[in-house]
FIFIZA-37476 format. One line per 5 residues: number of its first residue (from 1); their letters; for each residue x, y, z of C-alpha. Coordinates in Angstrom, 1 decimal. Each point is the difference from the previous one (the first is absolute). Layout:
BEGIN
NUM> a> X,Y,Z ~ ...
***
This chain:
BEGIN
1> xxxxx> 0.0,0.0,0.0 ~ 1.5,3.4,-1.0 ~ 0.6,2.5,2.7 ~ -2.4,2.9,0.2 ~ 1.1,3.2,-1.8
6> xxxxx> 1.6,2.6,2.1 ~ -2.3,2.7,1.3 ~ -0.1,3.2,-2.1 ~ 2.1,2.9,1.4 ~ -1.7,2.6,2.1
11> xxxxx> -1.6,2.9,-1.8 ~ 2.6,2.6,1.0 ~ 2.9,-2.2,-1.0 ~ -1.6,-0.7,-3.3 ~ -0.5,3.7,-0.7
16> xxxxx> 3.6,0.8,1.0 ~ 1.3,-2.7,-2.3 ~ -2.1,1.3,-2.9 ~ 1.2,3.6,0.8 ~ 3.6,-1.2,0.0
21> xxxxx> -0.3,-1.9,-3.2 ~ -1.4,3.1,-1.8 ~ 2.2,2.7,1.5 ~ 3.3,-1.6,1.0 ~ 1.9,0.8,-3.2
26> xxxxx> -1.7,3.3,-0.6 ~ 0.7,1.1,3.6 ~ 3.6,-1.0,-0.1 ~ 0.5,1.8,-3.4 ~ -1.5,3.2,1.5
31> xxxxx> 2.1,-0.3,3.2 ~ 3.2,-0.6,-2.0 ~ -0.7,3.1,-2.2 ~ -0.8,2.1,3.1 ~ 3.2,-1.0,1.7
36> xxxxx> 2.0,0.9,-3.1 ~ -1.6,3.5,-0.1 ~ 0.7,0.5,3.7 ~ 3.7,-1.0,-0.3 ~ 0.6,2.1,-3.1
41> xxxxx> -1.5,3.1,1.6 ~ 1.4,-0.4,3.6 ~ 2.9,-2.5,0.2 ~ 2.6,2.7,-0.6 ~ -1.5,2.1,2.7
46> xxxxx> 1.6,-2.2,2.7 ~ 3.2,1.9,-0.8 ~ -1.6,3.1,1.4 ~ -2.2,-1.4,2.8 ~ 0.6,-1.3,3.5
51> xxxxx> -3.7,-0.7,0.6 ~ 0.1,-3.6,1.2 ~ -3.7,-0.7,-1.0 ~ 0.7,1.2,-3.5 ~ 3.2,-2.0,-0.3
56> xxxxx> -2.0,-3.1,1.2 ~ -2.5,0.6,-2.7 ~ 2.7,0.0,-2.7 ~ 1.6,-3.1,1.6 ~ -3.4,-1.8,-0.1
61> xxxxx> -0.7,1.0,-3.6 ~ 3.5,-1.1,-1.0 ~ -0.5,-3.4,1.4 ~ -3.6,-0.4,-1.1 ~ 0.7,1.1,-3.6
66> xxxxx> 2.2,-3.0,-0.8 ~ -2.2,-2.5,1.9 ~ -3.3,1.2,-1.6 ~ 1.3,0.0,-3.5 ~ 1.6,-3.4,0.3
71> xxxxx> -3.2,-1.4,1.6 ~ -2.2,1.5,-2.8 ~ 2.2,-1.7,-2.7 ~ -0.5,-3.3,1.9 ~ -3.7,0.6,0.0
76> xxxxx> 0.0,0.5,-3.7 ~ 1.8,-3.3,-0.7 ~ -2.4,-1.8,2.3 ~ -3.2,1.2,-1.7 ~ -2.1,-2.9,-1.2
81> xxxxx> -1.7,0.4,-3.4 ~ -3.2,-1.9,0.9 ~ -2.4,2.7,-1.3 ~ -0.3,2.1,-3.1 ~ 0.5,3.3,1.8
86> xxxxx> 3.3,-1.1,1.4 ~ 1.2,-1.2,-3.4 ~ -0.9,3.4,-1.6 ~ 1.9,1.9,2.8 ~ 3.0,-2.3,-0.1
91> xxxxx> 1.6,2.3,-2.6 ~ -0.4,3.1,2.1 ~ 1.3,-1.9,3.1 ~ 3.2,-0.8,-1.8 ~ 0.3,3.7,-0.9
96> xxxxx> -0.3,0.8,3.7 ~ 2.8,-2.5,0.8 ~ 2.3,2.1,-2.2 ~ -1.0,3.1,1.9 ~ 0.7,-1.8,3.3
101> xxxxx> 3.5,-0.7,-1.3 ~ 0.4,3.8,-0.5 ~ -1.2,0.5,3.6 ~ 2.6,-2.5,1.3 ~ 2.7,2.1,-1.7
106> xxxxx> -1.1,2.8,2.4 ~ 0.3,3.7,-0.3 ~ 3.3,1.9,-0.5 ~ -0.3,1.7,3.4 ~ 0.4,-3.2,2.1
111> xxxxx> 1.9,-3.2,-0.7 ~ 0.9,-0.8,3.6 ~ -1.4,1.3,3.3 ~ 3.1,-0.8,2.0 ~ 3.6,-0.8,-0.9
116> xxxxx> -0.5,-3.6,0.9 ~ -2.5,-0.4,-2.9 ~ 2.7,0.7,-2.5 ~ 1.8,-3.2,1.1 ~ -2.9,-2.1,-1.2
121> xxxxx> 0.4,0.9,-3.6 ~ 0.5,-3.7,-0.8 ~ -3.5,-0.7,1.4 ~ -1.4,2.7,-2.2 ~ 1.8,-1.5,-3.0
126> xxxxx> -1.6,-3.4,0.8 ~ -3.3,1.7,0.4 ~ 0.4,1.7,-3.4 ~ 0.4,-3.4,-1.6 ~ -2.9,-1.6,1.8
131> xxxxx> -2.5,2.8,-0.5 ~ 1.0,0.4,-3.7 ~ -0.7,-3.7,-0.5 ~ -3.3,0.3,1.9 ~ -1.1,3.0,-2.1
136> xxxxx> 1.0,-1.8,-3.2 ~ -1.9,-3.1,1.1 ~ -3.2,2.1,0.5 ~ 0.5,1.2,-3.6 ~ 0.3,-3.6,-1.0
141> xxxxx> -3.3,-0.9,1.6 ~ -1.9,2.5,-2.2 ~ -2.1,-1.5,-2.8 ~ 1.1,0.0,-3.6 ~ -0.8,3.1,-1.9
146> xxxxx> 0.9,2.3,2.9 ~ -0.6,3.5,-1.2 ~ 2.0,1.6,2.8 ~ 3.2,-1.8,-0.6 ~ 1.8,3.0,-1.6
151> xxxxx> -0.6,2.4,2.9 ~ 0.7,-2.9,2.5 ~ 3.4,-0.6,-1.5 ~ 0.8,3.8,0.0 ~ -0.9,0.4,3.7
156> xxxxx> 1.8,-3.3,0.8 ~ 3.2,1.5,-1.5 ~ -0.4,3.2,2.0 ~ -0.5,-2.1,3.2 ~ 3.2,-2.0,-0.7
161> xxxxx> 1.9,3.3,-0.5 ~ -1.4,1.4,3.3 ~ 0.8,-3.1,2.0 ~ 3.5,-0.3,-1.5 ~ 0.6,3.7,0.9
166> xxxxx> -1.0,-0.7,3.6 ~ 2.1,-3.1,0.4 ~ 3.0,1.7,-1.5 ~ -0.5,3.1,2.3 ~ 0.0,-2.3,3.0
171> xxxxx> 3.1,-1.7,-1.2 ~ 1.8,3.3,-0.6 ~ -0.9,1.2,3.5 ~ 1.1,-3.2,1.8 ~ 3.0,0.6,2.1
176> xxxxx> 2.2,-2.4,-1.9 ~ -0.4,1.7,-3.3 ~ -0.3,3.5,1.5 ~ 3.4,-0.6,1.7 ~ 1.6,-1.0,-3.3
181> xxxxx> -1.2,3.3,-1.6 ~ 1.7,1.9,2.7 ~ 3.4,-1.5,-0.8 ~ 2.4,2.1,-2.0 ~ 0.9,-1.1,-3.5
186> xxxxx> 2.7,-2.7,-0.3 ~ 3.5,1.4,-0.1 ~ 2.5,-2.6,-1.1 ~ 2.7,2.7,-0.6 ~ 2.4,0.1,-2.9
191> xxxxx> 1.1,-3.2,-1.6 ~ 2.3,-1.9,2.4 ~ 2.2,-1.7,-2.5 ~ 0.6,3.3,-1.8 ~ 0.7,1.9,3.2
196> xxxxx> 2.3,-2.8,1.2 ~ 2.1,0.0,-3.1 ~ 0.4,3.8,0.2 ~ 0.9,-0.2,3.6 ~ 2.5,-2.8,-0.4
201> xxxxx> 1.8,1.8,-2.9 ~ 0.3,3.0,2.4 ~ -1.3,2.3,-2.8 ~ -2.4,2.9,0.1 ~ -0.8,-0.5,3.6
206> xxxxx> -1.4,3.5,0.5 ~ -2.5,-0.3,-2.9 ~ -1.1,-3.3,1.5 ~ -0.5,1.5,3.4 ~ -1.9,2.8,-1.6
211> xxxxx> -2.2,-2.4,-1.8 ~ -0.7,-1.9,3.1 ~ -0.8,3.0,2.2 ~ -1.8,2.1,-2.6 ~ -3.0,-2.3,-0.4
216> xxxxx> -3.3,0.2,1.8 ~ 0.4,-0.7,3.7 ~ -1.3,-3.4,1.2 ~ -3.7,0.3,0.8 ~ -0.4,3.5,-1.4
221> xxxxx> -3.2,-0.2,-2.0 ~ -0.1,3.1,-2.1 ~ 3.4,1.6,-0.5 ~ 0.6,3.1,2.1 ~ -3.0,-0.1,2.4
226> xxxxx> 0.3,3.6,1.2 ~ 0.3,1.4,-3.5 ~ -3.2,-1.8,-1.0 ~ -1.9,1.3,3.1 ~ 1.2,3.5,-0.7
231> xxxxx> -0.9,-0.2,-3.6 ~ -3.5,-1.2,0.8 ~ -0.7,3.0,2.2 ~ 1.0,2.6,-2.6 ~ -2.7,0.9,-2.5
236> xxxxx> -3.4,-1.5,0.5 ~ -2.9,0.7,2.4 ~ 0.7,-0.7,3.7 ~ -2.5,-2.9,0.3 ~ 1.4,-1.8,-3.1
241> xxxxx> 3.5,0.6,1.3 ~ -0.9,-1.6,3.4 ~ -1.7,-2.9,-1.7 ~ 3.0,-0.7,-2.2 ~ 2.4,0.2,3.0
246> xxxxx> -2.3,-2.4,1.9 ~ 0.0,-2.5,-2.9 ~ 3.8,0.1,-0.2 ~ 0.4,-0.4,3.7 ~ -2.5,-2.8,0.1
251> xxxxx> 2.0,-1.9,-2.7 ~ 3.2,0.5,2.1 ~ -1.3,-0.6,3.5 ~ -2.6,-2.8,-0.6 ~ 2.7,-2.5,1.1
256> xxxxx> -0.7,1.3,3.5 ~ -3.2,-2.0,0.1 ~ 1.8,-3.4,-0.5 ~ 2.9,0.9,2.3 ~ 2.6,0.7,-2.7
261> xxxxx> 3.0,2.3,0.8 ~ 0.0,3.2,-2.2 ~ 3.2,1.4,-1.5 ~ 1.8,3.1,1.1 ~ -0.8,2.1,-3.1
266> xxxxx> -3.8,-0.4,0.5 ~ 0.4,1.1,3.7 ~ 2.1,3.0,-1.0 ~ -2.3,1.3,-2.7 ~ -3.2,-0.5,2.0
271> xxxxx> 1.6,1.6,3.1 ~ 1.1,3.0,-1.9 ~ -3.4,0.4,-1.6 ~ -1.9,-0.2,3.3 ~ 2.4,2.3,1.9
276> xxxxx> -0.8,2.7,-2.5 ~ -3.7,-0.7,-0.1 ~ -2.7,1.7,2.2 ~ -2.3,-2.1,2.1 ~ -3.0,0.4,-2.3
281> xxxxx> 1.9,-1.2,-3.1 ~ 1.6,-2.8,2.0 ~ -3.3,-1.4,1.3 ~ -1.6,0.3,-3.4 ~ 2.8,-2.0,-1.6
286> xxxxx> -0.4,-2.6,2.7 ~ -3.7,-0.1,-0.6 ~ 0.5,-0.6,-3.8 ~ 2.6,-2.6,0.7 ~ -2.2,-2.0,2.4
291> xxxxx> -2.8,0.3,-2.6 ~ 2.3,-1.7,-2.5 ~ 0.7,-2.7,2.5 ~ -3.7,-0.6,0.5 ~ -0.7,-0.2,-3.7
296> xxxxx> 2.8,-2.4,-0.7 ~ -0.9,-2.4,2.9 ~ -3.8,0.1,-0.2 ~ -1.2,1.0,-3.5 ~ 0.5,-0.9,-3.6
301> xxxxx> 2.1,3.1,-0.6 ~ 3.2,-1.7,-0.9 ~ -1.7,-2.4,-2.4 ~ -2.1,2.6,-1.8 ~ 2.6,2.7,-0.2
306> xxxxx> 2.0,-1.8,-2.7 ~ -0.2,0.0,-3.7 ~ -1.4,-3.5,-0.1 ~ -2.4,0.9,2.8 ~ -1.4,3.0,-2.0
311> xxxxx> -0.4,-2.2,-3.0 ~ -1.9,-2.7,1.8 ~ -2.1,2.5,1.9 ~ -1.1,1.6,-3.2 ~ -0.8,-3.3,-1.6
316> xxxxx> -2.0,-1.2,2.9 ~ -2.0,3.2,0.0 ~ -0.7,-0.5,-3.7 ~ -1.1,-3.6,0.5 ~ -2.5,1.0,2.7
321> xxxxx> -1.3,2.9,-2.1 ~ -0.3,-2.3,-3.0 ~ -1.9,-2.6,2.1 ~ -2.4,2.6,1.1 ~ -0.7,1.1,-3.6
326> xxxxx> -0.5,-3.6,-1.1 ~ -2.4,-0.8,2.9 ~ -1.9,3.2,-0.8 ~ -0.6,-1.1,-3.6 ~ -0.5,-3.8,0.4
331> xxxxx> -3.5,-1.5,0.2 ~ -0.9,-0.5,3.7 ~ -3.8,-0.7,0.1 ~ 0.5,-3.6,1.2 ~ 1.9,1.1,3.1
336> xxxxx> -1.6,0.8,3.3 ~ -0.7,3.7,0.6 ~ 1.9,0.1,3.3 ~ 3.0,-1.8,-1.6 ~ 0.1,2.7,-2.7
341> xxxxx> -0.2,2.7,2.6 ~ 2.8,-1.4,2.1 ~ 2.2,-0.5,-3.2 ~ -0.5,3.6,-0.9 ~ 1.0,1.0,3.5
346> xxxxx> 3.1,-2.1,-0.2 ~ 1.0,1.6,-3.3 ~ -0.7,3.6,0.9 ~ 1.8,-0.5,3.4 ~ 3.0,-1.6,-1.7
351> xxxxx> 0.3,2.8,-2.5 ~ -0.5,2.7,2.7 ~ 2.5,-1.6,2.4 ~ 2.5,-0.4,-2.8 ~ -0.3,3.7,-0.9
356> xxxxx> 0.5,0.9,3.7 ~ 3.1,-2.2,0.2 ~ 1.5,1.6,-3.1 ~ -0.7,3.5,1.4 ~ 1.6,-0.9,3.3
361> xxxxx> 3.0,-1.4,-2.0 ~ 0.4,3.2,-2.0 ~ -0.1,2.0,3.3 ~ 2.2,-2.3,2.0 ~ 3.4,1.1,1.4
366> xxxxx> 1.8,-2.5,-2.3 ~ -1.4,1.8,-3.1 ~ 0.5,3.5,1.3 ~ 3.7,-0.4,0.5 ~ 0.3,-0.7,-3.7
371> xxxxx> -1.6,3.3,-1.0 ~ 2.3,2.1,-2.1 ~ 1.3,3.2,1.6 ~ -1.9,2.3,-2.4 ~ -3.3,-1.8,0.8
376> xxxxx> 0.2,0.1,3.8 ~ -1.8,3.3,0.3 ~ -3.1,-1.7,-1.6 ~ -0.3,-2.6,2.7 ~ -2.9,1.0,2.3
381> xxxxx> 1.4,0.9,3.5 ~ -2.8,-1.9,1.8 ~ 1.3,-3.3,-1.5 ~ 3.5,0.7,1.4 ~ -1.0,1.4,3.3
386> xxxxx> -2.5,-2.7,0.8 ~ 0.5,-1.7,3.4 ~ 2.0,-3.2,0.0 ~ -0.2,-0.9,3.7 ~ -2.4,0.6,2.8
391> xxxxx> 2.2,2.7,1.7 ~ -1.5,-1.2,3.3 ~ 1.8,-0.9,3.2 ~ -1.7,-2.3,2.5 ~ -0.2,1.1,3.7
396> xxxxx> -0.6,-1.8,3.3 ~ 1.3,0.4,3.5 ~ 0.7,-2.3,3.0 ~ -2.3,1.8,2.4 ~ -3.0,-0.3,-2.3
401> xxxxx> 1.0,-3.7,-0.6 ~ -0.2,-0.6,3.8 ~ -3.2,1.9,0.5 ~ -1.9,-1.2,-3.1 ~ -1.0,-3.3,1.4
406> xxxxx> -3.0,-2.1,-0.9 ~ -2.2,-1.3,2.9 ~ 1.8,-2.5,2.1 ~ -2.5,-2.7,-0.6 ~ 0.3,0.4,-3.7
411> xxxxx> 3.8,-0.1,0.1 ~ -0.1,-3.2,2.2 ~ -2.4,-1.6,-2.5 ~ 2.3,0.9,-2.9 ~ 2.9,-1.5,1.8
416> xxxxx> -2.0,-3.1,0.8 ~ -0.7,-0.6,-3.7 ~ 3.6,1.0,-1.0 ~ -1.0,3.1,-1.9 ~ 1.5,2.6,2.4
421> xxxxx> 2.7,0.9,-2.5 ~ -2.7,0.7,-2.6 ~ -1.8,2.1,2.5 ~ 3.2,2.0,0.7 ~ 0.6,0.6,-3.7
426> xxxxx> -3.6,1.2,-0.4 ~ 0.5,2.4,2.9 ~ 3.1,1.4,-1.5 ~ -1.7,0.5,-3.4 ~ -3.0,1.6,1.7
431> xxxxx> 1.7,2.5,2.3 ~ 3.1,0.9,-2.2 ~ -0.2,2.9,-2.4 ~ 1.7,1.2,-3.1 ~ 1.1,3.6,-0.8
436> xxxxx> 1.6,1.6,-3.0 ~ 3.8,0.2,0.3 ~ 0.8,3.7,0.5 ~ 2.3,1.5,-2.5 ~ 2.0,1.7,2.6
441> xxxxx> 0.6,-3.4,1.6 ~ 1.3,-1.3,-3.3 ~ 2.3,3.0,-0.2 ~ 1.3,-0.6,3.5 ~ 0.7,-3.7,-0.7
446> xxxxx> 1.7,0.8,-3.2 ~ 2.2,2.7,1.5 ~ 1.1,-2.3,2.9 ~ 0.9,-2.9,-2.4 ~ 1.6,2.4,-2.4
451> xxxxx> 2.3,1.2,2.7 ~ 0.9,-3.5,1.0 ~ 0.9,-0.7,-3.6 ~ 2.3,3.1,-0.2 ~ 1.8,-1.2,3.1
456> xxxxx> 0.4,-3.6,-1.4 ~ 3.2,0.4,-2.0 ~ 0.5,-3.7,-0.6 ~ -2.1,-3.2,0.0 ~ 1.3,-0.8,3.4
461> xxxxx> -1.4,3.3,1.3 ~ -3.2,-0.7,-1.8 ~ -0.4,-3.4,1.7 ~ 0.8,1.5,3.4 ~ -2.7,2.6,-0.6
466> xxxxx> -2.5,-2.8,-0.7 ~ 0.9,-1.7,3.3 ~ -0.9,3.0,2.0 ~ -3.3,-0.4,1.9 ~ -0.4,3.1,2.0
471> xxxxx> 3.4,0.4,1.7 ~ 1.6,2.3,-2.5 ~ -3.1,2.1,-0.3 ~ 0.1,0.5,3.8 ~ 3.6,1.0,-0.1
476> xxxxx> -0.3,2.3,-2.9 ~ -3.1,1.8,1.3 ~ 1.3,0.6,3.5 ~ 3.4,1.3,-1.3 ~ -1.7,2.2,-2.6
481> xxxxx> -2.3,1.6,2.7 ~ 2.7,0.2,2.6 ~ -1.9,-2.3,2.3 ~ 2.0,-2.2,2.3 ~ -2.6,-2.8,-0.1
486> xxxxx> 1.4,-2.7,-2.2 ~ 1.1,-2.1,2.9 ~ -3.3,0.4,1.8 ~ -1.9,-1.3,-3.1 ~ 2.4,-2.6,-1.3
491> xxxxx> -1.4,-2.8,2.1 ~ -3.3,0.2,-1.9 ~ 1.6,-1.2,-3.2 ~ 3.2,-1.7,1.2 ~ -1.5,-2.3,2.7
496> xxxxx> -2.9,-1.3,-2.0 ~ -0.5,-1.9,-3.2 ~ -1.3,1.9,-3.0 ~ -3.7,-0.9,0.4 ~ 0.1,0.6,3.7
501> xxxxx> 1.5,3.5,-0.6 ~ -2.7,0.8,-2.5 ~ -2.7,-1.0,2.5 ~ 1.8,2.0,2.8 ~ 0.3,3.1,-2.1
506> xxxxx> -3.5,-0.3,-1.3 ~ -1.6,0.1,3.4 ~ 2.3,2.8,1.1 ~ -1.0,2.0,-3.1 ~ -3.7,-0.5,0.8
511> xxxxx> 0.7,1.5,3.4 ~ 2.0,2.9,-1.3 ~ -2.6,0.8,-2.6 ~ -2.5,0.6,2.8 ~ 1.9,3.1,0.9
516> xxxxx> -1.5,3.4,-0.8 ~ 0.4,1.5,-3.4 ~ 3.6,1.0,-0.5 ~ 1.1,3.6,-0.3 ~ 0.8,0.1,-3.8
521> xxxxx> -1.3,-1.3,-3.2 ~ 3.3,-1.7,-0.7 ~ -0.2,-1.9,3.3 ~ -3.6,-1.0,-0.8 ~ 1.1,-1.5,-3.3
526> xxxxx> 2.8,-2.0,1.7 ~ -2.6,-1.3,2.6 ~ -2.3,-1.0,-2.9 ~ 2.9,-1.9,-1.7 ~ 0.7,-2.0,3.2
531> xxxxx> -3.7,-0.8,0.5 ~ -0.5,-1.2,-3.6 ~ 3.1,-2.1,-0.2 ~ -0.5,-1.4,3.5 ~ -3.5,-1.2,-0.7
536> xxxxx> 1.1,-1.3,-3.5 ~ 2.8,-2.1,1.4 ~ -2.3,-1.5,2.7 ~ -2.6,-0.8,-2.6 ~ 2.6,-1.9,-2.1
541> xxxxx> 1.2,-1.9,3.1 ~ -3.5,-1.4,0.8 ~ -1.8,0.0,-3.4 ~ 2.8,-0.7,-2.5 ~ 2.8,-1.7,2.0
546> xxxxx> 1.3,-1.7,-3.2 ~ 1.4,3.4,-1.1 ~ 2.1,0.0,3.2 ~ 0.6,-3.7,0.4 ~ 3.8,0.2,-0.3
551> xxxxx> 0.2,2.5,2.9 ~ -2.8,-1.1,2.3 ~ 1.8,-2.7,2.0 ~ -2.1,-1.1,3.0 ~ -2.2,3.0,-0.5
556> xxxxx> -3.2,-1.8,0.9 ~ 1.2,-0.7,3.6 ~ 0.8,3.6,0.7 ~ -3.3,1.1,-1.7 ~ -2.3,-2.3,1.9
561> xxxxx> 1.8,0.8,3.3 ~ -0.3,3.7,-0.6 ~ -3.6,-0.3,-1.1 ~ -0.9,-2.0,3.1 ~ 1.7,2.4,2.4
566> xxxxx> -1.7,3.0,-1.8 ~ -3.4,-1.6,0.4 ~ 0.6,-0.8,3.6 ~ 1.1,3.6,0.6 ~ -3.1,1.4,-1.7
571> xxxxx> -2.3,-2.4,1.9 ~ 1.6,0.8,3.3 ~ -0.9,3.7,-0.4 ~ -3.3,-0.6,-1.9 ~ 1.3,1.8,-3.1
576> xxxxx> -2.2,-0.3,-3.1 ~ 1.0,3.2,-1.9 ~ 3.1,0.5,-2.1 ~ 0.9,3.4,1.4 ~ -0.6,-1.1,3.6
581> xxxxx> 2.4,-2.9,-0.6 ~ 2.7,2.3,-1.3 ~ -0.6,2.5,2.9 ~ 0.5,-2.8,2.5 ~ 3.1,-1.4,-1.7
586> xxxxx> 1.5,3.5,-0.2 ~ -0.5,0.6,3.7 ~ 1.5,-3.4,0.9 ~ 3.5,0.5,1.3 ~ 2.1,-2.9,-1.2
591> xxxxx> 3.4,0.3,1.8 ~ 1.3,-3.5,-0.7 ~ 0.2,-2.2,-3.1 ~ -2.5,-2.9,-0.1 ~ 2.7,-2.6,-0.2
596> xxxxx> 1.6,1.3,3.3 ~ -3.3,0.0,1.8 ~ -1.7,-3.2,-1.3 ~ 2.9,-2.0,-1.4 ~ 0.4,-1.3,-3.6
601> xxxxx> -3.0,-2.4,0.0 ~ -2.3,2.6,-1.4 ~ 1.0,1.7,-3.3 ~ -2.5,2.9,0.5 ~ 1.2,3.5,-0.9
606> xxxxx> -3.1,1.8,1.3 ~ 1.6,1.8,2.9 ~ 3.3,0.4,-1.8 ~ -2.0,2.0,-2.6 ~ -1.4,2.2,2.8
611> xxxxx> 3.6,0.6,1.2 ~ 1.2,0.8,-3.6 ~ -3.0,2.5,-0.4 ~ 1.0,1.8,3.2 ~ 3.6,0.3,-1.2
616> xxxxx> -1.1,1.3,-3.4 ~ -2.4,2.5,1.6 ~ 3.0,1.5,1.8 ~ 1.5,1.0,-3.3 ~ -3.0,2.4,-0.5
621> xxxxx> -0.3,1.1,-3.7 ~ 3.3,-1.7,-1.1 ~ -1.6,-3.4,0.6 ~ -1.8,0.1,-3.4 ~ 3.3,0.5,-1.9
626> xxxxx> 1.4,-3.0,1.8 ~ -3.1,-2.2,-0.4 ~ -0.8,0.6,-3.7 ~ 3.5,-1.0,-1.1 ~ -0.2,-3.1,2.2
631> xxxxx> -3.2,-1.0,-1.7 ~ 1.3,0.5,-3.5 ~ 3.0,-2.2,1.0 ~ -2.3,-2.6,1.4 ~ -2.0,-0.1,-3.2
636> xxxxx> 3.1,0.0,-2.3 ~ 1.5,-2.8,2.0 ~ -3.1,-2.1,-0.4 ~ -0.3,0.9,-3.7 ~ 3.5,-1.0,-1.1
641> xxxxx> -0.1,-3.2,2.1 ~ -3.3,-1.1,-1.4 ~ 0.2,-2.8,-2.5 ~ -0.2,1.5,-3.5 ~ -2.6,-2.4,-1.2
646> xxxxx> -2.3,1.3,2.8 ~ 0.5,3.5,-1.4 ~ -0.8,-1.2,-3.5 ~ -3.5,-1.2,1.3 ~ -1.0,3.5,1.2
651> xxxxx> -0.7,1.8,-3.3 ~ -2.9,-2.4,-0.6 ~ -1.4,0.8,3.5 ~ -0.2,3.8,-0.3 ~ 3.7,0.6,0.8
656> xxxxx> 1.8,0.6,3.2 ~ 2.1,3.0,1.2 ~ 2.5,-2.6,1.3 ~ 0.5,-1.3,-3.5 ~ 0.5,3.5,-1.4
661> xxxxx> 2.6,0.5,2.8 ~ 1.8,-3.3,-1.0 ~ 0.1,1.0,-3.7 ~ 1.1,3.5,0.8 ~ 2.9,-1.3,2.2
666> xxxxx> 1.2,-2.2,-2.7 ~ 0.0,2.8,-2.5 ~ 1.9,2.1,2.4 ~ 2.6,-2.7,0.2 ~ -1.0,-1.0,3.6
671> xxxxx> -1.0,-3.6,-0.8 ~ 1.9,-3.2,0.8 ~ -0.3,-1.6,-3.4 ~ 2.9,1.8,-1.8 ~ 3.2,-1.6,-1.2
676> xxxxx> 3.2,1.0,1.8 ~ 2.1,-0.8,-3.1 ~ 0.5,3.6,-1.0 ~ -0.6,1.8,3.3 ~ 2.1,3.1,0.6
681> xxxxx> 0.3,0.9,3.7 ~ 1.3,3.5,-1.0 ~ -2.8,0.8,-2.3 ~ -0.9,3.7,0.2 ~ -3.6,0.6,0.8
686> xxxx> -2.2,1.6,-2.6 ~ -0.7,3.6,0.3 ~ -3.6,0.9,0.6 ~ -1.2,3.2,-1.5
***
């Protein structure tokens, strides 16, 4: 006896299944198109934004775009031709599969979201092969007499071009290949056998030596570097000049990213250029240079900005345009109305997005640097002056971190389910803020680093300057202002590790900033510099520790101990307000170091910071001159010791002032990645006029 048939599915499940069967492919086609439009319009904006929600949207769209397009191609190959309507639409479904291949190629504005994505170029190459086969198979499934085969083949070709462009862009941006492009040209020297015979015959030794020494120095990429920088800045508009200088500097200094040592000539020419520059010009060149870095590592710029790239881009545009014209003229009465509408939407969007991509390509920095001198005046200024980083600096402080606590029961529950770190990160994101980097602060940082560069006569001096983390700034400031306080303050940087010193000075700066408005506008500016840099460095410590990973040490122990002692102090005196907390800390008389009173078990620097604040307040108005230089040195020490690959990640996240500081230091010759082969300890410093 045969078993009874299974019961029919419930009514709701049956309806949902029917809805899925009707709309699954149509919905995924619409979603894929929407994601492409979003990425084309907004993906490049992450270079200028630090909004975490907006960046998350781009990240989600970037991941979904590939998955949705690949899934839709899979749906097309799985469609069963068990009814007449499906058979009639099979031709248009194959046409859609070709468009999905275009979508998998992605827009020019984003090939990778993070640097790690570039390392998976082999995976994308494999995906190219698989998806191309799947799209071709969907075309094979179409019935004989397919009227759409010409336009399907045209769009299929454009999709292959797009996908190959993306895969090649990922390969060129991978660290292995990128490192090879940063190497100098091979220099085998003169023919050894010929030179050996001349040397052994003891003839024409002087000409031989002249021949050997007159060639291009090893590692020099473009002849006389300073001459070329000087020539670039002679006859064209200032924005184009800065853009060309940035392009030249990027080509010479991109080896920094992969840890290569740079040659002496590049250091010399760059240092001379930046010693003569003003801060506005210097920061603008840095902005252009980091923009070049972003485009090389995360977009199709390098692939498209080649002769072969222009040719294929033009051909792919013509193929899509031809496919649209053909589809417009072909007979379509046997297709579904919705299928025809979606196909028109795909064609119109493809043409519009291609026009946008070509317009962006024409207005890109890589194209503008090629503009001839007599045409530079015709380039619209808004294209050159457009913003290329967020120009924001994040701010948070230790006192707010201790006071901005969620309810205790909520924190205990989060800890019980092991999400307390997520809760802590959410708190930092919620309570921290971002402010525009003041131009006068940029000028101050530039002047301080410029002076360090002038005093670094040799590479040894430059390396010693990079190792300073507050001590030299204290000594210089106290001597300059005739203040005999260096020995009083030296303990705050000499007796602590770097991260502990930053935390110590951060809390002390908070207390000092509570003081009444200073007597002059100049002193108020210095006070503002200290507050901004102090809150910025604290934010980096707790929100972006990877940028300071090489200098943190056992920072977490000192931080948690200091935070615990601060919370206990505020709870003891029932303090809930930020200004009340600072008032109480300022009135606390700390006469002894914490280690002397409590021993070394606790790493808290809370009361050490109160003691430091009392000492700084005794300097009256001179304290701001001392403190601002200490904070610049703290930041420059962190910047130059951060791993270069971490700095390379920042242009795609809105940019960081710390990354600008790192690049500026290297251009001023203060980096640690310069070859000592041709160092001249007696080198005269360049005159600054």
